[in-house]
C-alpha positions as CSV (number, residue, x, y, z in Angstrom):
1,X,-27.8,-48.8,-12.1
2,X,-30.7,-48.2,-9.8
3,X,-29.5,-49.1,-6.3
4,X,-32.0,-48.9,-3.3
5,X,-30.6,-47.5,0.0
6,X,-28.0,-49.8,1.5
7,X,-30.2,-50.5,4.6
8,X,-33.1,-51.6,2.5
9,X,-34.0,-55.1,1.3
10,X,-32.9,-55.3,-2.4
11,X,-30.5,-54.0,-5.0
12,X,-31.8,-53.9,-8.6
13,X,-29.3,-55.2,-11.1
14,X,-28.7,-53.2,-14.3
15,X,-29.9,-56.1,-16.5
16,X,-33.3,-55.7,-14.9
17,X,-35.2,-54.2,-17.9
18,X,-37.9,-55.0,-20.4
19,X,-39.2,-58.5,-19.8
20,X,-36.1,-59.6,-17.7
21,X,-36.6,-59.1,-14.0
22,X,-33.6,-59.3,-11.6
23,X,-33.1,-58.6,-8.0
24,X,-30.4,-59.1,-5.3
25,X,-31.4,-59.3,-1.7
26,X,-29.4,-57.7,1.1
27,X,-29.3,-59.3,4.6
28,X,-32.7,-57.6,5.1
29,X,-34.3,-59.1,2.0
30,X,-35.0,-62.7,3.0
31,X,-37.5,-64.0,0.5
32,X,-39.5,-65.6,3.3
33,X,-40.1,-62.3,5.0
34,X,-42.4,-59.4,4.2
35,X,-40.6,-56.3,2.7
36,X,-39.3,-54.7,-0.4
37,X,-38.6,-57.9,-2.2
38,X,-42.3,-58.9,-2.1
39,X,-43.3,-55.4,-3.1
40,X,-40.8,-55.4,-6.0
41,X,-42.2,-58.7,-7.3
42,X,-45.8,-57.6,-7.1
43,X,-44.9,-54.3,-8.9
44,X,-42.8,-56.0,-11.6
45,X,-44.3,-59.4,-12.4
46,X,-47.5,-60.3,-14.3
47,X,-47.6,-63.5,-12.1
48,X,-46.2,-62.4,-8.7
49,X,-47.9,-65.2,-6.8
50,X,-46.2,-67.8,-9.0
51,X,-42.8,-66.2,-8.4
52,X,-43.2,-65.8,-4.7
53,X,-44.6,-69.3,-4.2
54,X,-41.5,-70.7,-5.9
55,X,-39.1,-68.5,-3.9
56,X,-40.8,-69.4,-0.7
57,X,-40.6,-73.2,-1.4
58,X,-36.8,-73.1,-0.8
59,X,-33.6,-73.0,-2.9
60,X,-33.8,-75.4,-5.9
61,X,-30.0,-76.0,-5.7
62,X,-28.0,-77.5,-3.0
63,X,-24.9,-75.5,-3.6
64,X,-21.6,-77.4,-3.4
65,X,-19.0,-74.9,-4.6
66,X,-18.6,-76.8,-7.8
67,X,-19.2,-76.0,-11.5
68,X,-22.4,-77.8,-12.4
69,X,-25.0,-75.7,-14.2
70,X,-28.5,-77.1,-14.7
71,X,-31.2,-76.2,-17.2
72,X,-34.6,-75.9,-15.5
73,X,-37.8,-76.5,-17.5
74,X,-39.9,-76.6,-14.3
75,X,-39.5,-75.8,-10.6
76,X,-38.2,-78.5,-8.4
77,X,-35.9,-78.8,-5.4
78,X,-32.9,-81.1,-4.9
79,X,-30.2,-80.6,-7.5
80,X,-26.6,-80.4,-6.4
81,X,-24.9,-77.6,-8.3
82,X,-24.1,-73.9,-8.5
83,X,-25.9,-72.5,-11.5
84,X,-29.5,-72.4,-12.8
85,X,-30.4,-71.7,-16.5
86,X,-33.8,-71.4,-18.1
87,X,-35.6,-70.3,-21.2
88,X,-39.0,-70.6,-19.6
89,X,-41.2,-67.7,-18.4
90,X,-41.9,-67.1,-14.7
91,X,-39.3,-69.7,-13.6
92,X,-36.9,-67.8,-11.3
93,X,-33.2,-68.7,-11.4
94,X,-32.0,-68.2,-7.9
95,X,-28.7,-68.7,-6.1
96,X,-27.5,-67.8,-2.6
97,X,-24.2,-66.2,-1.6
98,X,-22.3,-64.9,1.4
99,X,-18.7,-64.0,0.3
100,X,-18.8,-65.7,-3.1
101,X,-19.7,-63.8,-6.3
102,X,-23.3,-63.7,-7.6
103,X,-23.4,-63.6,-11.4
104,X,-26.6,-63.0,-13.5
105,X,-26.6,-63.5,-17.2
106,X,-29.2,-62.8,-19.9
107,X,-29.3,-62.7,-23.7
108,X,-30.2,-59.5,-25.4
109,X,-33.4,-61.0,-26.8
110,X,-34.7,-61.6,-23.3
111,X,-35.3,-65.3,-23.9
112,X,-32.6,-67.0,-21.8
113,X,-31.3,-66.3,-18.3
114,X,-28.8,-67.8,-15.8
115,X,-27.8,-67.3,-12.2
116,X,-24.4,-68.4,-11.0
117,X,-22.9,-68.9,-7.6
118,X,-19.1,-68.4,-8.3
119,X,-16.8,-69.2,-5.5
120,X,-13.1,-69.8,-6.0
121,X,-13.6,-73.5,-6.6
122,X,-16.3,-72.9,-9.3
123,X,-14.2,-70.3,-11.0
124,X,-11.2,-72.6,-11.0
125,X,-13.3,-75.4,-12.5
126,X,-14.7,-73.1,-15.3
127,X,-18.2,-72.5,-14.1
128,X,-18.6,-69.3,-16.1
129,X,-17.7,-71.0,-19.4
130,X,-20.2,-73.8,-18.6
131,X,-22.9,-71.2,-17.9
132,X,-22.2,-69.4,-21.1
133,X,-22.3,-72.6,-23.1
134,X,-25.9,-73.1,-22.0
135,X,-27.0,-70.1,-24.1
136,X,-27.9,-70.3,-27.8
137,X,-26.1,-67.9,-30.1
138,X,-22.8,-66.1,-29.7
139,X,-21.4,-64.9,-26.3
140,X,-21.3,-61.3,-27.6
141,X,-25.1,-61.4,-27.5
142,X,-25.0,-61.8,-23.7
143,X,-25.1,-59.3,-20.9
144,X,-23.9,-60.0,-17.4
145,X,-24.0,-58.6,-13.9
146,X,-21.6,-59.2,-11.0
147,X,-23.0,-58.5,-7.6
148,X,-21.5,-57.7,-4.2
149,X,-18.9,-60.1,-2.8
150,X,-16.0,-60.1,-0.5
151,X,-13.3,-57.7,-1.7
152,X,-9.7,-58.4,-2.3
153,X,-8.2,-56.9,0.9
154,X,-10.4,-59.1,3.0
155,X,-9.9,-62.3,1.1
156,X,-6.5,-63.7,2.1
157,X,-5.5,-67.0,0.6
158,X,-2.5,-69.3,0.9
159,X,0.6,-69.4,-1.2
160,X,-0.3,-72.9,-2.4
161,X,-3.7,-71.5,-3.4
162,X,-2.0,-68.8,-5.4
163,X,0.3,-71.2,-7.2
164,X,-2.6,-73.6,-8.0
165,X,-4.5,-70.8,-9.8
166,X,-1.3,-69.6,-11.6
167,X,-0.9,-73.2,-12.9
168,X,-4.4,-73.2,-14.4
169,X,-3.8,-69.9,-16.3
170,X,-0.9,-67.5,-15.7
171,X,-3.2,-64.6,-16.7
172,X,-5.0,-65.1,-13.3
173,X,-1.9,-63.8,-11.5
174,X,-3.3,-60.3,-12.2
175,X,-6.2,-61.1,-9.9
176,X,-3.9,-61.5,-6.9
177,X,-2.2,-58.9,-4.7
178,X,0.9,-60.0,-2.8
179,X,2.1,-58.3,0.4
180,X,5.2,-60.1,1.8
181,X,4.2,-63.7,2.3
182,X,0.5,-62.9,2.1
183,X,-1.8,-63.4,-1.0
184,X,-5.2,-61.7,-1.6
185,X,-7.6,-62.7,-4.3
186,X,-10.0,-60.4,-6.2
187,X,-12.9,-62.7,-6.9
188,X,-14.8,-60.1,-8.8
189,X,-11.8,-59.4,-11.1
190,X,-11.4,-63.1,-11.7
191,X,-15.0,-63.5,-12.6
192,X,-14.9,-60.5,-14.9
193,X,-11.7,-61.8,-16.6
194,X,-13.3,-65.2,-17.2
195,X,-16.4,-63.5,-18.7
196,X,-14.2,-61.4,-21.0
197,X,-12.3,-64.6,-22.0
198,X,-15.6,-66.0,-23.0
199,X,-16.3,-63.0,-25.3
200,X,-18.8,-61.3,-23.0
201,X,-18.1,-57.6,-23.0
202,X,-21.3,-56.1,-21.6
203,X,-20.4,-56.6,-17.9
204,X,-21.6,-54.5,-14.9
205,X,-19.8,-54.9,-11.6
206,X,-21.2,-53.8,-8.2
207,X,-18.0,-53.0,-6.3
208,X,-19.3,-53.4,-2.8
209,X,-17.7,-55.5,-0.1
210,X,-20.0,-57.8,1.9
211,X,-17.3,-58.3,4.5
212,X,-17.0,-54.5,5.2
213,X,-20.7,-53.6,4.9
214,X,-21.9,-55.5,7.9
215,X,-25.2,-53.5,8.1
216,X,-26.2,-54.6,4.6
217,X,-24.7,-58.0,3.8
218,X,-23.9,-61.4,5.3
219,X,-20.3,-62.6,5.2
220,X,-19.2,-66.1,6.2
221,X,-15.6,-64.9,6.9
222,X,-16.9,-62.1,9.2
223,X,-19.8,-63.9,10.9
224,X,-18.6,-67.5,10.9
225,X,-22.1,-68.7,10.2
226,X,-24.1,-69.6,7.2
227,X,-26.5,-66.8,6.4
228,X,-26.9,-65.7,2.8
229,X,-28.3,-63.2,0.3
230,X,-30.1,-64.2,-2.9
231,X,-29.6,-63.3,-6.5
232,X,-32.7,-63.9,-8.6
233,X,-33.5,-63.5,-12.3
234,X,-36.5,-64.5,-14.4
235,X,-38.3,-64.0,-17.7
236,X,-41.7,-62.4,-17.8
């Protein structure tokens, strides 16, 4: 995977190839500012002004930590949900994250893409399966990328939280670490497990902790304020 320096504006996901373009912004890569993100789009898109205009207009989703995935045929603002899917060209699917898991999915034909904001609520409600169900064809024809998020040792949860996940699926117990009366959830492992459950085997995980890398990423648990990074994918 081609990763730009940690203090730069963007990380290039491994599924960024051929006619599929994907990018993840660090805390220095605000789409509304000049920098590497703009340069990347101009260097990699046949219609950079269209992509930038849409990104500058604001996030199309009002994210609610749920499990709703929407299919976009055109660019518009105002949907309440946590996932964007499209099969249209030059229509960027974009979600924002701080501690939660950004997931980008594409089919191998390069004709369908999806961006998912996966927090614990969405994962518990099956947002990954809902995203995969949007694609035509079998799940083994899909490729996925899991981006930086808060790591397990910095994501403590309650005992009731742990038991509620165990009640959904006992297999999810493997995603928790217990230390005395404390419980810690591995969000990336949970997301990967659910992708595997859905028969996706081509999964790339960026194991970087947004809580620990304060110079590169925002973290709500660390900063106690809402500043976010963006995960973006589109079809050329």
